[in-house]
C-alpha positions as CSV (number, residue, x, y, z in Angstrom):
1,M,-3.2,-26.7,20.3
2,S,0.5,-25.7,20.4
3,V,1.6,-23.9,23.6
4,L,5.0,-23.0,24.7
5,P,5.1,-23.1,28.5
6,A,6.3,-20.4,30.8
7,G,10.1,-20.9,31.2
8,S,10.7,-21.8,27.5
9,R,13.5,-20.2,25.6
10,I,12.5,-18.6,22.4
11,D,14.7,-16.9,19.8
12,Y,13.6,-13.8,17.9
13,T,14.9,-11.0,15.6
14,I,14.2,-7.4,16.3
15,T,13.9,-5.1,13.2
16,W,14.5,-1.4,13.7
17,L,12.8,1.0,11.3
18,E,12.9,4.7,10.5
19,M,11.2,7.2,8.5
20,T,13.0,10.4,7.5
21,E,10.5,12.3,5.7
22,R,6.8,13.2,6.5
23,P,4.6,10.8,4.6
24,S,3.2,12.0,1.2
25,Y,-0.2,10.3,1.8
26,P,-3.0,12.4,3.3
27,R,-4.4,11.5,6.8
28,P,-6.6,8.5,6.7
29,H,-10.4,8.6,6.7
30,H,-12.3,6.9,9.5
31,P,-12.7,3.1,8.4
32,L,-16.1,1.8,7.4
33,S,-16.3,-0.6,10.3
34,G,-18.4,1.2,12.6
35,P,-18.1,4.2,14.9
36,V,-14.4,4.7,15.7
37,Q,-12.6,7.3,17.8
38,L,-9.0,7.8,18.7
39,L,-8.6,9.5,22.2
40,C,-5.3,10.8,23.7
41,A,-5.0,9.9,27.6
42,R,-3.7,12.7,29.7
43,T,-1.5,11.5,32.4
44,P,-2.9,7.9,32.3
45,P,-2.5,5.8,35.2
46,V,-0.3,2.7,35.0
47,W,-3.2,0.1,35.2
48,Y,-4.7,1.8,32.1
49,F,-1.5,1.4,30.0
50,L,-1.0,-2.3,31.4
51,D,-4.4,-3.2,30.6
52,L,-3.9,-2.1,27.1
53,Y,-0.6,-3.8,26.8
54,R,-2.0,-6.9,27.9
55,A,-4.9,-6.9,25.6
56,V,-2.9,-6.2,22.7
57,G,0.3,-8.0,23.5
58,T,-0.6,-11.2,25.2
59,D,-0.4,-13.4,22.1
60,Y,2.9,-11.9,21.1
61,S,4.8,-12.3,24.4
62,W,4.6,-8.6,25.3
63,E,6.1,-9.2,28.8
64,D,8.7,-6.6,29.6
65,M,6.5,-3.9,31.0
66,F,5.1,-6.1,33.7
67,E,8.6,-6.4,35.0
68,A,9.0,-2.7,35.1
69,G,8.4,-0.8,38.5
70,E,5.2,1.2,38.7
71,E,7.1,4.4,39.5
72,D,9.3,4.0,36.4
73,L,6.2,3.2,34.3
74,A,4.2,6.1,35.6
75,S,7.2,8.5,35.0
76,W,7.4,7.4,31.5
77,I,3.7,7.1,30.5
78,Q,2.9,10.5,32.2
79,D,5.9,12.3,30.8
80,P,4.7,15.5,28.9
81,D,6.6,14.4,25.8
82,T,5.0,11.1,25.5
83,E,1.3,10.3,24.4
84,L,-0.8,7.2,24.8
85,W,-3.5,7.1,22.2
86,T,-6.5,4.6,22.4
87,L,-8.6,3.3,19.4
88,L,-12.2,3.0,20.7
89,R,-14.8,1.1,18.4
90,D,-18.2,0.1,19.6
91,G,-17.4,1.5,23.0
92,W,-14.4,-0.4,23.9
93,P,-10.5,-0.3,23.4
94,N,-9.7,-2.1,20.1
95,G,-6.1,-1.0,20.2
96,F,-3.5,1.6,21.1
97,F,-0.3,3.3,20.2
98,F,2.3,5.1,22.3
99,L,4.4,8.0,20.8
100,D,7.7,9.1,22.7
101,H,9.2,12.3,21.6
102,R,11.6,12.8,24.5
103,E,14.7,12.4,22.1
104,P,15.5,15.7,20.2
105,E,14.0,15.5,16.6
106,T,12.7,12.0,16.9
107,C,9.4,10.5,17.5
108,D,9.4,6.9,18.4
109,L,6.3,4.7,18.1
110,S,7.3,2.7,21.2
111,Y,3.9,0.6,21.0
112,F,1.2,0.0,18.4
113,G,-1.2,-2.9,18.2
114,L,-4.8,-4.1,18.0
115,A,-6.7,-6.3,20.3
116,P,-7.2,-9.8,18.8
117,Q,-11.0,-9.3,18.3
118,A,-10.1,-6.0,16.1
119,I,-7.7,-7.7,13.7
120,G,-8.9,-8.1,10.2
121,R,-11.6,-5.0,10.5
122,G,-9.4,-2.6,8.6
123,L,-8.4,-0.7,11.7
124,G,-4.6,-1.3,11.5
125,R,-3.6,0.7,8.5
126,F,-6.0,3.4,9.8
127,M,-4.6,3.6,13.2
128,L,-0.9,3.3,12.0
129,E,-1.2,6.1,9.4
130,T,-2.9,8.4,12.0
131,A,0.0,7.6,14.5
132,I,2.5,8.6,11.9
133,H,0.8,11.8,11.1
134,I,0.6,12.7,14.8
135,G,4.2,11.8,15.3
136,W,5.3,14.1,12.6
137,D,3.1,16.9,13.9
138,F,5.3,17.3,17.0
139,D,7.7,20.3,16.8
140,G,11.1,19.8,15.4
141,V,10.7,16.2,14.5
142,T,13.0,15.1,11.6
143,R,12.5,11.2,11.8
144,M,10.2,8.7,13.2
145,T,11.3,5.3,14.5
146,V,9.6,2.0,15.4
147,N,10.6,-1.6,16.0
148,T,9.0,-4.9,15.5
149,N,10.1,-8.5,16.2
150,T,9.3,-12.1,15.0
151,L,7.2,-12.6,18.1
152,D,4.8,-9.9,16.9
153,H,1.9,-10.2,14.4
154,P,3.4,-11.8,11.3
155,R,2.0,-8.8,9.0
156,A,3.5,-6.1,11.3
157,L,6.7,-5.5,9.6
158,G,5.0,-5.5,6.0
159,L,2.4,-3.0,7.4
160,Y,5.3,-0.6,8.8
161,Q,6.9,-0.8,5.4
162,R,3.9,0.0,3.4
163,C,3.2,3.0,5.5
164,G,6.8,4.4,4.8
165,F,9.2,3.0,7.4
166,E,12.4,1.4,6.1
167,P,14.5,-1.1,8.0
168,V,17.9,0.2,9.2
169,R,19.1,-2.9,11.2
170,R,18.3,-6.3,12.7
171,T,19.4,-7.8,16.0
172,E,19.2,-11.5,17.2
173,H,17.7,-12.0,20.7
174,E,16.4,-14.6,23.1
175,R,14.3,-14.6,26.1
176,I,12.8,-16.9,28.7
177,L,8.9,-16.7,28.5
178,T,7.4,-15.5,31.8
179,R,4.0,-16.6,30.4
180,P,2.8,-19.4,28.4
181,R,2.7,-18.6,24.5
182,D,-0.3,-20.1,22.7
183,L,0.9,-20.4,19.1
184,S,-2.6,-21.4,17.9
185,R,-3.8,-17.7,18.6
186,I,-1.3,-16.2,16.4
187,P,-2.9,-15.4,12.9
188,N,-0.9,-16.2,9.7
């Protein structure tokens, strides 16, 4: 087992992507992998967002939101111009996405991901295409944005591109891990 301990320095690249036209593909049909629901949380509590963030992001070193103050997080996730959507399958959250359309004419897909147990079941593309259509449904949207990085799932960038996002820039970063990163849990 290969684990980077908390305190390790890690380099990563962020790829910033955008989509400037509504997708030409139709809204996706529900996947065939069992009963699935997408629910939008109205004024969700901070613990709910952080539980989804932890479930989806632990393997990918999603750590930043644990450092944010509860009041700041509540203000952001409960803003009327943001939406937190949860993908439920078999009665439990399999993933989530977060749409932020506070910037005029832009919808940012701020967070998107599946719980480890949901990966490989055909849910990712369904959820992403649905998120894209919902994002474009906001009044006045002329572009959608998203970013991913080399700490995320290795197939994330390709999925965003297959669904219509195009890279617009890349930036190099480093961070000190605040939690251990188990490299054996990250799929190829």
